[in-house]
N, C-alpha and C positions, 0 to 999 in steps of 0.2 A: 495397747502397743500392738502393732501388726508386723509380722515377719513374712516376707514373700517367699513362698515355697518354690514357685516357678512363675515365669512370665512369658507370655506368648504375644508378640507384636504382629499385628496385621494391619497394613496400611496406616501405620502410625498410631493405631488404637490398641489399648490393652484389653484382653478378654478378662473381665472381672469375675469376682466371686469364687469360682472354682480354683483359682490360683493362689489363695492366701488363707492363712490362719490368723487368729486374733486372740488377744487376752483383754478381758474387761476387769479393771481393778477400781474403777470409779465411774460415775455418770459421764465424766468427760471422755471416756473411751468408747462410749456406746455408738455414736454416729459413724465412726470409721469402722468399728468392729462388725457391725451388721451387714457390711458389704461383703464379708467373707462367709464361707460355708463351714468353717471349723472354728468354734469359739470356746475358749476356756473362761469360765466365770469364777473369778477369785472372790474370796470373802472380803466384804467391806460394809460400811454403814451408809445407807442412803440418807441424805440430809432430810431433816424434818420438813413436811409439807410437800415433798416431791415423791414421785414414783419411779420405779425402774421399769422401762418399757423397751422391749426387744421386738422390733418388726423385722423378721428374719427372711432372708432369701430362701427360695425353694431348695429343699434338700439339706438344710443346715443341720449340723450336729453341735449341740451345746453340752459341755461337760462342766459340772460344778467342781470347784477345787477349794471351797471354803464356805462359810456360813454368811448369809445376808441378813442384816438387821436394818431397822428403819428408825430414824429419829422420831420422837414423839411430838405430834402436833394435831390438833383437832382440825380435820379437813375431810373432803368428800372421798378421796382415794380414786381408783384402787392403788394399792401399794406396788403390785407387780402385774405387768401385762406382757404376754407373749403371743405373737401371731405369726402365721406362716403355714405353708403346706409341705407335707412330707418331711416333718421335723423329727429329729431324735434329740430329746432333752433328758439327760441323765444326771440326777442329783448326787449320785455316789454316796447317798446317805447324809448329805449335808442339809442344813435347815434354813428356812426363812422364819425369822422371829418378828411377829407383828407388834410386840410390845403391849399386849392386851391389858395388863394391869393398870397402865396409865389411863385407859379409856373406860374400862368396865365400871358400870354403875347399876347393874341389874335391869336396865331398860333396853339394852341392845340398840338396834337401829330405829326403834320406835320413838325414842325421846332421849332426854338427858344430853350428855356430851355427844357432839357430832363425831362419828367414827368412820374412818376410811373403810369403805365397803363397796364391793367385795375386797378381800385382801389379795386374792390371786385370780386374775382373769385369764382364762386359758382359751385361746382362739387359734389352735393349731390342729393339723392332722398329723398322723404318724404315731409316735410314742412319747409319753411323759412318765418317767419312772424314777424310783428310788429317791424321792424328795420327802423331807420332813418339814411340817409346818407347825409352829408352836404359837400359842397365845394370839390368835387372830382377834382384832377389835370387834368385828362382826362376823359376817359369813366368810367362809374360807375360800373354796373354789367356786367360781362361776364359769361354767363350761358351755361354750358355743362353737364347737369345732366345725370347720368348713367342709370336711371330708372325714373318712373313718379315722378314729383315734382310739388308742388303747392307753389307759392310765393304770399303772401297776406298781405295786410295792411302795405305796405312799403311806405316810404316817401323819395323822392330824392329832395333835395333843394339846387340847385346851383344858386338861384336867385341873389346872390351877384355878380356872374359872368356876369350879364347883363350889368353892367356899365363898361366903359373904365377905364384903369389905365395908369400909366406912360409908360408902355411898349407896349401897344396894338395899338398905332397909331390911336386912335379915335374909334376903333372897340370895341365890347364887349370883355372884358378881358378873359372870359371863352370861350372855343372853343373845338369841338370834345368831348363834355360832354354827349355822348349818355347815356340814362337811362338804357336800357336793350339791350345788344348785345347777340343774341341768336344763338347758333349752337347746337341744341338739339331736341330730340323727347319727346312726351308725357309731355308737359309743360303747366301749367296754371299760368298766372300772372293776379291777380285780386285785385280790391278794393285798388288800390295804386295811389300815386300822384307823378308826375314828373314835376319839373320846371328846365329847362336846356337850352342849346344853340345848341343842335343838335337833332338827332332822339330821340324821346321818346322810341320807340321800333325799333330795326333793326334785322330782321330775316335773317341770312346769309345762313342757311340751316336747314332742319329739317322737321318733320312731326308731325301732331296732336298737334298743338300749339294753345292755346286759350288765348286771351288778352281781358279781359272784365271788365267793371265797373271801369276803370281807368280814371284819368285826366292828360292831357298833356298841359303844359303851356310854351310858349315862344320859342319853338325849331323848329324842322323841321318835326314834325308830326310822324305818325305811318307808318313805312316803312318795306317793304320786300326788302332785298338787302343791299348792292350791291351784285348781284349774279355773281359769278365767274364761272370758268369752272368745269365740272363734279360734279354739285351740284343738289340735289333734294329738292324741297320744295313742300309740299302737306298737305292738311287738315288743313288749317289755318282759324280760326274764330276770327273776330274782332267785338266785340259787346258791346253796351251800354257804350261807352267811350265818354268823353267830351274833345274836343280839342280847345284850346283858344290861339289866337294870335300866330299861327305857320306859317311857310312858306307855308305848304300845310297840308291838313288833312290826305290824304292817298297817299302813293307813292310806286310804284314797280319799282325799279331801277336795270337795268341789264347791265353789262359791255358789251360794243360793241365788245370786243375781246374774250368774253367767248364762249366756245364750249361745247357741250355734256351735257347741263343742261336743267332741266324742272322745271316749276312752275305751279302748278295746284290746283284746288279745293280751291279757296280763297273766303271766304264769309264775307260780311260786313252787319251788321244789327243794327238798333237802336242807331247809333252814332250821336252826335251833335257837329258841329264845327262852330266857329264864329271867324271873324277877320283873315281869311287866307290871307297872304300877297302876295303870288305869284300864287298858284294854289289851286283849290278845290281837284281835283284828278289828279295825274301825273303818267302816265305809260310810261316808257322811256327805250328803248333798246340801247341808245347811251352813257350811263354813262362811263367815268366821265363827258362828255359833257351833257348839258341839251338841249334836242330837236335838237341834232346834227345828224350825219349820223348813223343810227341804225345798229347794228349787227344782225345776224340771228342764233346765236348759242345757244340761250335760247328759248325753246318752251314754250309759255305761253298759258294756257287754263283754262276755268272754273272760271272766275272772276265774281262774282255775288253779287248784292245788294238785300237782301231778307227782308221780313217784320220782325219787324217794320221798317219803313223808316229811312234812315240816311239823315240828313239835314245839309247842308253846306252853310255858307255865306262867300263870298270872298270880299276883298276890291276892290275899284274902280281901274280898270286897270289890275287886276289879271285875269288869265284864269280860267274859271269854271272847265273845263276838258281838258286835253291834253293827247293824246295817240300817241306814236311814236314807231311803230313796224317795225322791219325788214321784208322784203318780205317773206310771208308765215310763219312767226315766231309767230304770234298771231293767234290762231285757235279756231274753234267752235263758238257757240253762247253764248253771255254773257247777262244775264237778269239784266238790270239796272233800272227796273221799280220802285224800292224802293230807288232810289237816287234822292234827291231834292236839287238843287243848285241855289242860288240866288246871285245877284250882279255881278260885273265884266263884262267880255266879253267872247264870245265863243272862245275856244282854238282849236288848230289844231288836227285833227285825221288823221293819216298817215298809209297807208298800212293795214287798217283793217276796215271791214264793218259789223262785227258780233255783235255790241252792239244793244240790243233791249230795247224798253220801255223807252228810254231816249233821249231827245234832248236838245240842249243849244241855 
């Protein structure tokens, strides 16, 4: 439903967008509402097999006024897509519920039941804040912003997927539930919480990305990669995060088959990780293997731990640090004097002697 706040007629034409506000209470309201720059998103259930897509006018403000859920149906997705420039999207603490238990089978997006993936496709610049997402079928946020974007105060809660179900063969029912999959430039993700069964953050490509003040529970840690061919990643800041009971705290994973890619200028500071199950830090150029035969097509440089120190505790039998580089593919000098790791055992460091200020 649209209410006209003001109308200005010029030569018989109405100046659109800036003159109206709108309310979305069903998919039927969307087409008219996105012509306005002030939108209230009420709670409703999106019919099974359909997504909620908001292609917004420049400068639009969207305010959530209720929870959004989605009917259950096996299809490709995504469930929610928002696009536009200079957008303010405020969830006011309301949630998107992906209905994960209907889909979860321990196989994620690799097999089994087809799952809508990603659940939330974010293609805006501006701010996206105060949104809760629960029970995503697969990956949660796929981020590809067209200009600077700040994502803040978000909650991803897939904790229900930790338990096995009748279809998961004793494994966690949730799988491939990445919190943030990022292919973007000029992005800040801050003050958010993720409980999932895969990467808290996975940076596939992009520059000038900041991930700060977040908490990551239960998954695979904070990752760069997996890095494929012809990809640039640079200017990454990982600071002030808390990582709890993950497979590893920090991972840079590069495909062994990749060519023509670079990862550079990655900085970690002030992070705290406890209960790491497999590694404290894992840098591996043999993906999808782990510590297999590394490739040489991704040049990795400038990976540093700066003040304040990042502290990691790993479980008994876990590797403190493992670095697996292809010949001449890890370059330069890396200052790790502000990395402190306790517990576990020393891991292998292969084909690289450039780490300074740290020993295990």
